[in-house]
Structure formats: structure tokens, C-alpha cells
N, C-alpha and C positions, 0 to 999 in steps of 0.2 A: 797236584799240578803236574802237567806233562810238558815236555819240550820236544821239539823236532830238530834233529841234527841232520844237516845237509850231508849227502853222501860226498866222500872225498872226490875231488876232481882228478881225472887221470893226469899222469905226469906229462910235461911238455913234450918229451920225446915220444910218448905213446900217441899223443895227439898229432904230432908231425908225421909219424909213420902212418896213422890212419888217414890223414889228409893226402899223403902221397899215394896210398893204395886206392883211395877214391878217385884221384886224378888219373891214375893209370887205367882203371876200369872204364872211366869216362872217355879216355882217348880211344879205347877199343870200340866203345859204343858209337862214337862219332865216325870212326872208320867204317864200321858196318853199315850205318845208316846212309852215309854219303855215297857209298859204293853203288847204291841203286840209281844214282843220278850222275855220277862223275863221268861216265862214258857217253852221256847224252850228246854233249857238244862235239865229241870226237867221232860220232857215227859216220858222217860223210867221209872222213879220212879212212876210217876202218873199211868202209865199203869199197873205196878206191884201191886200198892196199891189198885186201884179201878177196876182192871180186865177189862180194856178197850180192845176191839178188835183193830187191826191195823187201820181199816177204821174209826172206831168211834173216835180214838185218835186224828185224824186230826181236829175234831170239837172243841177241846180245843183251838186251834188257830183260826180256821175259824169262830167259833161262835162269837168271839170278833171282828175280822177284818171285817166280813160281816156287822154286825150291826153298827159298827163304820163308815165304808165307805159309806154304803147305806143310812144312816140317817143324814149325815153331812149337806146336804142342808136344810133339815127340821130343824135341830138344829140352823142353821144360821138364818132362817126365824123367829123362835121363839124368838131369841135374838133381832131381829129388832122390833118385835111387843111388847114384854113384858119387854124389858130392858136387856142389856147384863149382868150386874152383877147378876140380879135375876136368869137368866137362867144358868149362870155359877155356881151359888150356887146349883140350882136344879140338874143340870147334875152331878156335883161333888159329891153331896150327894148320888145320885143313884150309881155312880161309887164306892164310898167308902163302901156303904152298901153291895153291891154284891161282892166286894173284900172280905169282911168278910164272907159272905155266901159261896163263893167259897172255901175259906180256910177251912171251916168246912164241906164241902160237903162230905156226906158219900157214895155216889154212882156216877157212871159215868154220868148218865143223869142229876143229879142235878148240877154237876160241869159244864157241857156244858150250861145248862140254866143260871147259874150264870155268866159265861163268856159272853154269849150273852147280858145279862142285863148290865154287865159292859160296853160292847161296846155301848149299847144304851145311858148310862150315859155319856160316853166319847164323843159321837156324839152330845150331847146337850151342853156339856161344852166347847169342843175344838174350835168351831167357834167363841166363845166369846173372846178367849184369845187375839187375835191380836187387836181387837177393844178396849179392856180394857187396853192393853199396850199403845196404841197411845193416849187414853184419859187420862191416868195416867201421862204421860210425860208432863213436864211443858213448854218445848220449842222444837224447831226443832232439836237441837242437842240431846236432851233427847229422842225424838222419833226415831231418827236414831240409837242411841245406843240400844234402846229397840228392834227395829226390827232386828238389827244385833245379839243380844243375843237370840232372838226368833229363828232365822235361825240356830244358833249354837246348841241350845238345841234340836231343832227338828231333825237336821241331826245326832246328836250324840246319840239320845235316843236309837236306836236299838242296837248299840254297848254296851252302858252302860247296857242295859237290859240283854244281853247275859252274860256279866261278873257278874252282880249282881245275876242273876238267878243261875249261877254255884256256887257262893259263898254261897248263902242262902241254896241251896240244899245240899251242902257238909257239912256245919257246923250245920245245923238245920234240915229242912224238906222241901219238895217241897211246903208244905202249906204256908211257909213263903214267897214264891214268890207272894202270894196274900195278906197275913196278913200285909206285909210291907207297903201297901198302906193306911192302916187304920189310924195309928197315923199321917202320913203325911197329909192325907185328912182332918182329924179332926182339925189339926193346921191351915191349909189353910182356912177351913170353919169358924173357930173361929175368924180369923183376917181379913178376906177379907172385912167385913162390915165396919171396922174402917179405912182401908188403901186404899180401891179402891172405887171411886165414881161411882154411877149409871149413865147409859146413858139414854137419853130421848127416850121413846118408840114411835114407829111409827105405825099407823094403816096399816093393810094388811091382805091378805088371805093366807091360807096354802094349799099346794099340798100334803095332807096326803096320798091320793090314789097313787100318783106318787112315794112317798117315800117308801110306803109298797110294791108296785109292783116292784120297782127297786131292793130293797133288797131281796124280795122273788124270783125274777127272777135270781139274782146272786146266791142265795142259791141253 
């Protein structure tokens, strides 16, 4: 006769820490996703303030989305080789820094460059999110909840970005559509080392030429 013993449940403190780590990573995911849309509503104000031409104005959006989409595979590979949390921190640091730079941009060219570098940071950080969510969860039920929340955050990010962009532009300035990322990013960076565990790095090679040509070809 055999019996099955259920594995011991993790302590309440460990569960709370895991939940806090998951929430922290999801905040970063929301920030990255909504940034593709948050400046949409502000484009007329940006054009007036920095004297964009209609054609150049599209690069406020395209600079971010092209760098983000074109470098995602490279970002994922960097996380495999160097560790997910390490590359999440690196990417989010770049994203936060150039959110600040974009908010202060005095010319149209500098704003487009800052947006492209924001997209580069997002491409490094975003592929790490799902891996960190699954490793932070303590059991299968926790992983299922984390993935469900990830899907909800990712799908709602564009809508939230449009609403937030309109509010910030009306009550403050278009520059706050970028400045808003800075305090959020700094809080995530300050806490992620305590609440999220690092993943084991794996050796591998990078297709840097492929990433650059794919992004450059799309541009």
C-alpha cells in the first residue's frame, strides 16, 4: 500500500515575497508596453513645441517600436547567456535613462534618438519578464496566475497608454509622458535585487549582425 504525501507549502513570507516580485516585474512590463502608445495623444503638442515636420513626427513612434521589435531576439539571447535579472536591470536602466533624456530633449532629432534608445532598453528588458515571472512563482498555481496577469497587462498596455498620455498632456506637458517612467523605473530597479532571484546563465552565441540588419531593414 502506498501513500502520496503532498509537498510542504512555502511559508507565508516566501509567498508574499514572490508575489511582490511578480508585481514588480509586471509594473515594468506595463511601462514598456504602454510607452509605445503613451505619446500618441501628445504628438500635436510635440510637433508645435519642437517644430517637427509631419514626416519626421512619425519617428517619435517609429523610433521606439522599430528598436523594440527589431532587437527583441537579441535581448532574449542576452538574458539566456548573462542571466535574466541582470539583463532586465540593464535594459530597464537604459529605458529609464532615455525616458528622462527624451523628456528634456530640446530638439526634434534628440527626441527621436532618445525614443530609439528607449526602445533598445525595452528590447533588452522585455524578453526577461516572462522568465522572471515563472521563476519567481513558488508553485504551478502561482505560475498560472503570473502568466494570466502578464497577458492582461500586455493586452491592456496600449489602451492605458492612450488614456495616460491624454491626461498627462492636458494637466501638465507632453514631456511628462516620458518623465512618468523615471520614478517608476527607479523604484523597480531599487527593489528588483531584493525581490527577484537571478536565473542561471547559459553559454551561447549572439546573432548581432542579424539583429542589426533586421532592424535596419525595417527602418
